[in-house]
C-alpha atoms as a printed R data frame, in Angstrom:
    type eleno elety resid chain resno       x       y       z
1   ATOM     1    CA   MET     A     1 -20.670  13.798 -12.138
2   ATOM     2    CA   SER     A     2 -19.998  10.621 -14.077
3   ATOM     3    CA   THR     A     3 -18.064   7.895 -12.282
4   ATOM     4    CA   GLY     A     4 -17.108   6.280 -15.576
5   ATOM     5    CA   LYS     A     5 -18.309   2.974 -14.136
6   ATOM     6    CA   VAL     A     6 -20.881   0.698 -15.728
7   ATOM     7    CA   CYS     A     7 -23.935  -0.986 -14.218
8   ATOM     8    CA   ALA     A     8 -25.664  -3.770 -16.174
9   ATOM     9    CA   VAL     A     9 -29.305  -4.478 -15.323
10  ATOM    10    CA   PHE     A    10 -30.219  -7.999 -16.421
11  ATOM    11    CA   GLY     A    11 -33.970  -8.470 -16.563
12  ATOM    12    CA   PHE     A    12 -34.904  -4.836 -17.138
13  ATOM    13    CA   GLY     A    13 -38.585  -4.110 -16.581
14  ATOM    14    CA   PRO     A    14 -40.968  -1.501 -15.153
15  ATOM    15    CA   GLY     A    15 -40.399  -2.389 -11.474
16  ATOM    16    CA   ILE     A    16 -37.047  -3.144  -9.845
17  ATOM    17    CA   GLY     A    17 -35.196  -3.115 -13.167
18  ATOM    18    CA   SER     A    18 -36.258   0.395 -14.066
19  ATOM    19    CA   ALA     A    19 -35.821   1.722 -10.524
20  ATOM    20    CA   THR     A    20 -32.284   0.357 -10.134
21  ATOM    21    CA   ALA     A    21 -31.303   1.604 -13.578
22  ATOM    22    CA   ARG     A    22 -32.484   5.104 -12.714
23  ATOM    23    CA   LYS     A    23 -30.749   4.999  -9.332
24  ATOM    24    CA   TRP     A    24 -27.373   3.961 -10.723
25  ATOM    25    CA   SER     A    25 -27.756   6.492 -13.547
26  ATOM    26    CA   SER     A    26 -28.452   9.263 -11.023
27  ATOM    27    CA   GLU     A    27 -25.246   8.301  -9.214
28  ATOM    28    CA   GLY     A    28 -23.141   8.842 -12.328
29  ATOM    29    CA   PHE     A    29 -22.994   5.330 -13.749
30  ATOM    30    CA   LYS     A    30 -23.409   4.380 -17.377
31  ATOM    31    CA   VAL     A    31 -26.214   1.825 -17.399
32  ATOM    32    CA   ALA     A    32 -26.838  -1.125 -19.700
33  ATOM    33    CA   LEU     A    33 -30.475  -2.186 -19.900
34  ATOM    34    CA   LEU     A    34 -30.841  -5.856 -20.826
35  ATOM    35    CA   SER     A    35 -33.930  -7.695 -21.988
36  ATOM    36    CA   ARG     A    36 -34.894 -10.215 -24.632
37  ATOM    37    CA   ASN     A    37 -36.908  -7.380 -26.209
38  ATOM    38    CA   LEU     A    38 -34.408  -4.929 -27.699
39  ATOM    39    CA   GLU     A    39 -37.139  -2.526 -28.771
40  ATOM    40    CA   LYS     A    40 -38.339  -2.221 -25.162
41  ATOM    41    CA   VAL     A    41 -34.946  -1.405 -23.671
42  ATOM    42    CA   THR     A    42 -34.036   0.922 -26.537
43  ATOM    43    CA   ALA     A    43 -37.184   2.937 -25.870
44  ATOM    44    CA   SER     A    44 -36.505   2.985 -22.115
45  ATOM    45    CA   ALA     A    45 -32.930   4.143 -22.679
46  ATOM    46    CA   ALA     A    46 -34.300   7.358 -24.164
47  ATOM    47    CA   ASP     A    47 -35.710   8.234 -20.731
48  ATOM    48    CA   ILE     A    48 -32.766   7.163 -18.552
49  ATOM    49    CA   PRO     A    49 -29.633   9.323 -18.799
50  ATOM    50    CA   ALA     A    50 -26.374   7.603 -19.804
51  ATOM    51    CA   SER     A    51 -28.120   4.323 -20.574
52  ATOM    52    CA   LYS     A    52 -28.247   2.002 -23.573
53  ATOM    53    CA   GLY     A    53 -30.367  -1.009 -24.377
54  ATOM    54    CA   PHE     A    54 -28.959  -4.429 -25.221
55  ATOM    55    CA   ALA     A    55 -30.693  -7.645 -26.232
56  ATOM    56    CA   CYS     A    56 -30.013 -10.584 -23.928
57  ATOM    57    CA   ASP     A    57 -31.730 -13.888 -23.223
58  ATOM    58    CA   VAL     A    58 -30.331 -15.111 -19.906
59  ATOM    59    CA   THR     A    59 -31.408 -18.683 -20.686
60  ATOM    60    CA   ASP     A    60 -28.918 -18.714 -23.594
61  ATOM    61    CA   PRO     A    61 -25.228 -18.703 -22.562
62  ATOM    62    CA   LYS     A    62 -24.086 -17.396 -25.947
63  ATOM    63    CA   SER     A    63 -26.556 -14.517 -25.706
64  ATOM    64    CA   ILE     A    64 -25.057 -13.555 -22.333
65  ATOM    65    CA   GLU     A    65 -21.517 -13.699 -23.715
66  ATOM    66    CA   SER     A    66 -22.495 -11.564 -26.708
67  ATOM    67    CA   ALA     A    67 -24.362  -8.997 -24.588
68  ATOM    68    CA   VAL     A    68 -21.480  -8.615 -22.135
69  ATOM    69    CA   ALA     A    69 -18.989  -8.194 -24.988
70  ATOM    70    CA   ASN     A    70 -21.183  -5.518 -26.572
71  ATOM    71    CA   ILE     A    71 -21.649  -3.675 -23.275
72  ATOM    72    CA   GLU     A    72 -17.950  -3.620 -22.446
73  ATOM    73    CA   ASN     A    73 -17.098  -2.561 -25.994
74  ATOM    74    CA   ASP     A    74 -19.665   0.265 -26.025
75  ATOM    75    CA   LEU     A    75 -19.706   1.446 -22.392
76  ATOM    76    CA   GLY     A    76 -16.668  -0.024 -20.655
77  ATOM    77    CA   PRO     A    77 -15.962  -2.727 -18.052
78  ATOM    78    CA   ILE     A    78 -18.972  -3.784 -15.985
79  ATOM    79    CA   HIS     A    79 -18.592  -2.756 -12.344
80  ATOM    80    CA   THR     A    80 -22.074  -3.649 -11.075
81  ATOM    81    CA   ILE     A    81 -24.516  -6.376 -12.057
82  ATOM    82    CA   ILE     A    82 -28.159  -6.117 -11.073
83  ATOM    83    CA   TYR     A    83 -29.419  -9.649 -11.706
84  ATOM    84    CA   ASN     A    84 -33.152  -9.059 -11.792
85  ATOM    85    CA   ALA     A    85 -34.055 -11.698 -14.371
86  ATOM    86    CA   GLY     A    86 -36.484 -14.263 -13.032
87  ATOM    87    CA   ASN     A    87 -39.626 -16.213 -13.732
88  ATOM    88    CA   GLY     A    88 -41.724 -18.894 -12.128
89  ATOM    89    CA   VAL     A    89 -44.623 -21.232 -12.765
90  ATOM    90    CA   TRP     A    90 -47.452 -21.247 -10.247
91  ATOM    91    CA   LYS     A    91 -48.432 -24.909 -10.365
92  ATOM    92    CA   THR     A    92 -48.510 -27.934  -8.088
93  ATOM    93    CA   TRP     A    93 -46.245 -30.963  -8.433
94  ATOM    94    CA   ASP     A    94 -48.848 -32.972 -10.335
95  ATOM    95    CA   THR     A    95 -49.650 -30.291 -12.935
96  ATOM    96    CA   ILE     A    96 -46.320 -28.661 -13.757
97  ATOM    97    CA   ASP     A    97 -44.616 -29.302 -17.073
98  ATOM    98    CA   LEU     A    98 -40.932 -30.207 -16.779
99  ATOM    99    CA   ASP     A    99 -39.985 -27.903 -19.655
100 ATOM   100    CA   LEU     A   100 -41.476 -24.935 -17.776
101 ATOM   101    CA   PHE     A   101 -39.763 -26.099 -14.576
102 ATOM   102    CA   ASP     A   102 -36.433 -26.193 -16.422
103 ATOM   103    CA   MET     A   103 -36.998 -22.799 -18.051
104 ATOM   104    CA   ALA     A   104 -37.481 -21.204 -14.624
105 ATOM   105    CA   MET     A   105 -34.258 -22.887 -13.468
106 ATOM   106    CA   LYS     A   106 -32.389 -21.578 -16.512
107 ATOM   107    CA   THR     A   107 -33.613 -18.030 -15.901
108 ATOM   108    CA   ASN     A   108 -33.020 -17.858 -12.153
109 ATOM   109    CA   VAL     A   109 -29.953 -20.053 -11.732
110 ATOM   110    CA   HIS     A   110 -28.166 -20.869 -14.989
111 ATOM   111    CA   GLY     A   111 -28.344 -17.255 -16.106
112 ATOM   112    CA   LEU     A   112 -26.880 -15.937 -12.866
113 ATOM   113    CA   LEU     A   113 -24.035 -18.446 -12.991
114 ATOM   114    CA   LYS     A   114 -23.186 -17.744 -16.628
115 ATOM   115    CA   THR     A   115 -23.378 -13.982 -16.113
116 ATOM   116    CA   THR     A   116 -20.999 -14.265 -13.163
117 ATOM   117    CA   GLN     A   117 -18.635 -16.534 -15.092
118 ATOM   118    CA   THR     A   118 -18.548 -13.971 -17.889
119 ATOM   119    CA   VAL     A   119 -18.214 -10.754 -15.878
120 ATOM   120    CA   ALA     A   120 -16.611 -11.615 -12.521
121 ATOM   121    CA   PRO     A   121 -13.088 -12.370 -13.822
122 ATOM   122    CA   GLY     A   122 -12.749  -8.736 -14.871
123 ATOM   123    CA   MET     A   123 -14.074  -7.578 -11.512
124 ATOM   124    CA   ILE     A   124 -11.493  -9.728  -9.748
125 ATOM   125    CA   ASP     A   125  -8.697  -8.321 -11.898
126 ATOM   126    CA   ARG     A   126  -9.777  -4.774 -11.000
127 ATOM   127    CA   GLY     A   127 -10.271  -5.656  -7.331
128 ATOM   128    CA   GLU     A   128 -13.808  -4.281  -7.178
129 ATOM   129    CA   GLY     A   129 -17.346  -4.958  -8.299
130 ATOM   130    CA   ALA     A   130 -20.846  -5.774  -7.122
131 ATOM   131    CA   ILE     A   131 -23.390  -8.438  -8.020
132 ATOM   132    CA   MET     A   132 -26.828  -7.654  -6.609
133 ATOM   133    CA   VAL     A   133 -29.420 -10.429  -7.014
134 ATOM   134    CA   THR     A   134 -33.203 -10.148  -6.774
135 ATOM   135    CA   GLY     A   135 -34.436 -13.072  -4.693
136 ATOM   136    CA   ALA     A   136 -37.760 -13.978  -3.122
137 ATOM   137    CA   THR     A   137 -39.261 -15.425   0.055
138 ATOM   138    CA   ALA     A   138 -40.007 -18.537  -1.999
139 ATOM   139    CA   SER     A   139 -36.290 -19.302  -1.668
140 ATOM   140    CA   LEU     A   140 -36.915 -19.950   2.039
141 ATOM   141    CA   ARG     A   141 -40.052 -22.072   1.863
142 ATOM   142    CA   GLY     A   142 -41.931 -24.222  -0.586
143 ATOM   143    CA   LYS     A   143 -45.710 -24.185  -0.882
144 ATOM   144    CA   PRO     A   144 -47.994 -26.461  -2.891
145 ATOM   145    CA   PHE     A   145 -48.377 -23.928  -5.714
146 ATOM   146    CA   THR     A   146 -44.727 -22.807  -5.904
147 ATOM   147    CA   VAL     A   147 -43.205 -26.032  -7.238
148 ATOM   148    CA   GLY     A   148 -42.140 -24.074 -10.323
149 ATOM   149    CA   PHE     A   149 -40.681 -21.138  -8.372
150 ATOM   150    CA   ALA     A   150 -39.430 -22.071  -4.900
151 ATOM   151    CA   PRO     A   151 -36.877 -24.708  -6.006
152 ATOM   152    CA   GLN     A   152 -35.434 -22.259  -8.530
153 ATOM   153    CA   LYS     A   153 -35.216 -19.318  -6.142
154 ATOM   154    CA   GLY     A   154 -33.839 -21.611  -3.438
155 ATOM   155    CA   ALA     A   155 -31.120 -22.811  -5.802
156 ATOM   156    CA   GLN     A   156 -30.424 -19.206  -6.786
157 ATOM   157    CA   ARG     A   157 -30.040 -18.236  -3.137
158 ATOM   158    CA   LEU     A   158 -27.512 -21.006  -2.481
159 ATOM   159    CA   LEU     A   159 -25.644 -20.201  -5.681
160 ATOM   160    CA   ALA     A   160 -25.456 -16.532  -4.662
161 ATOM   161    CA   GLN     A   161 -24.176 -17.560  -1.237
162 ATOM   162    CA   SER     A   162 -21.470 -19.716  -2.833
163 ATOM   163    CA   LEU     A   163 -20.500 -16.804  -5.074
164 ATOM   164    CA   ALA     A   164 -20.404 -14.389  -2.136
165 ATOM   165    CA   ARG     A   165 -18.136 -16.635  -0.090
166 ATOM   166    CA   ASP     A   166 -15.662 -16.989  -2.936
167 ATOM   167    CA   LEU     A   167 -15.806 -13.530  -4.506
168 ATOM   168    CA   GLY     A   168 -15.965 -11.446  -1.327
169 ATOM   169    CA   PRO     A   169 -12.301 -11.948  -0.380
170 ATOM   170    CA   LYS     A   170 -11.437 -11.087  -3.988
171 ATOM   171    CA   GLY     A   171 -13.092  -7.668  -3.734
172 ATOM   172    CA   VAL     A   172 -16.442  -8.454  -5.357
173 ATOM   173    CA   HIS     A   173 -19.532  -7.867  -3.225
174 ATOM   174    CA   VAL     A   174 -22.414 -10.287  -3.833
175 ATOM   175    CA   GLY     A   175 -25.739  -9.378  -2.258
176 ATOM   176    CA   LEU     A   176 -29.076 -11.208  -2.308
177 ATOM   177    CA   PHE     A   177 -32.367  -9.434  -1.636
178 ATOM   178    CA   ILE     A   178 -35.330 -11.411  -0.321
179 ATOM   179    CA   ILE     A   179 -38.271  -9.466  -1.732
180 ATOM   180    CA   ASP     A   180 -41.375 -10.161   0.379
181 ATOM   181    CA   GLY     A   181 -44.424  -8.343  -0.913
182 ATOM   182    CA   VAL     A   182 -46.098  -6.843  -3.943
183 ATOM   183    CA   ILE     A   183 -43.961  -4.305  -5.791
184 ATOM   184    CA   GLY     A   184 -45.564  -1.057  -6.880
185 ATOM   185    CA   LYS     A   185 -45.645   2.653  -6.219
186 ATOM   186    CA   ASP     A   186 -48.992   3.460  -4.647
187 ATOM   187    CA   ASP     A   187 -49.216   5.973  -1.797
188 ATOM   188    CA   SER     A   188 -52.763   4.788  -1.047
189 ATOM   189    CA   ASN     A   189 -51.627   1.189  -0.537
190 ATOM   190    CA   PRO     A   190 -49.020   0.774   2.212
191 ATOM   191    CA   ASN     A   191 -48.848  -2.964   1.502
192 ATOM   192    CA   LYS     A   192 -46.881  -2.353  -1.692
193 ATOM   193    CA   ILE     A   193 -43.098  -1.973  -1.808
194 ATOM   194    CA   ASP     A   194 -41.971   1.166  -3.626
195 ATOM   195    CA   PRO     A   195 -39.482   0.055  -6.315
196 ATOM   196    CA   ASP     A   196 -37.519   3.286  -5.816
197 ATOM   197    CA   ALA     A   197 -37.072   2.360  -2.155
198 ATOM   198    CA   ILE     A   198 -35.900  -1.100  -3.212
199 ATOM   199    CA   ALA     A   199 -33.387   0.501  -5.573
200 ATOM   200    CA   GLN     A   200 -32.089   2.685  -2.746
201 ATOM   201    CA   THR     A   201 -31.639  -0.433  -0.612
202 ATOM   202    CA   TYR     A   202 -29.719  -2.169  -3.406
203 ATOM   203    CA   TRP     A   203 -27.515   0.918  -3.757
204 ATOM   204    CA   ASP     A   204 -26.856   1.131  -0.008
205 ATOM   205    CA   VAL     A   205 -25.792  -2.521   0.177
206 ATOM   206    CA   ALA     A   206 -23.693  -2.317  -2.989
207 ATOM   207    CA   ASN     A   207 -21.809   0.626  -1.515
208 ATOM   208    CA   GLN     A   208 -21.140  -0.704   1.978
209 ATOM   209    CA   PRO     A   209 -17.514  -0.419   3.107
210 ATOM   210    CA   LYS     A   210 -15.526  -3.630   2.794
211 ATOM   211    CA   THR     A   211 -15.317  -3.871   6.581
212 ATOM   212    CA   CYS     A   212 -19.117  -4.221   6.800
213 ATOM   213    CA   TRP     A   213 -20.683  -6.211   3.954
214 ATOM   214    CA   SER     A   214 -24.178  -7.703   3.977
215 ATOM   215    CA   PHE     A   215 -25.040 -10.793   1.937
216 ATOM   216    CA   GLU     A   216 -28.743 -11.399   2.523
217 ATOM   217    CA   THR     A   217 -31.165  -8.510   3.003
218 ATOM   218    CA   GLU     A   218 -34.912  -8.936   3.506
219 ATOM   219    CA   VAL     A   219 -37.165  -6.259   2.027
220 ATOM   220    CA   ARG     A   220 -40.847  -5.961   2.920
221 ATOM   221    CA   PRO     A   221 -43.416  -3.281   3.797
222 ATOM   222    CA   ALA     A   222 -44.087  -2.686   7.475
223 ATOM   223    CA   LEU     A   223 -47.593  -4.184   7.204
224 ATOM   224    CA   GLU     A   224 -46.498  -7.391   5.472
225 ATOM   225    CA   ASN     A   225 -47.526 -10.522   7.400
226 ATOM   226    CA   TRP     A   226 -44.390 -12.634   7.690
């Protein structure tokens, strides 16, 4: 049965994006699939019930504003954000290009902030909503080759924490997921994290009662060395 509520998946792709979209769709949500590639999300929408594709470049504030306006005009007010957009550059400090460093910051941090600034006021007015953010273990530690990823995910983690502390008392649940491992559905490889299981975890956290909210949740396979 449809809930009439809307979930917007920013950074739709074949892993977590697709799995969360299918999970929220199966729970009766209308789902907006967002990607820079409109053709990709339009094609995917044909396979996910009650979904529609929208073009959005999270590094462009005006693109976010336009996408949110189109979603809320076509589907209704956004209740849940899955912020799955992210990128990184696997280089050391002496080889990374500052433009690539900045682009990763815009995707992971600027985009999350602008999306929240655009959507959260409506959530606050309605007294409910959820913002679920895909993080990474790089947010907890920097390594020589993650100069173009760890600072961005670390900043995203602290931004999400700031959002959670402010928005929680206003009825909006912000959750960050530290993904530690390779994502993929492969029964023969127990070292991979099933994206459907990740989506279930996102759903469980997003639907916790207000008396028992989690902010940071670590997700890894049992065999992961951590």
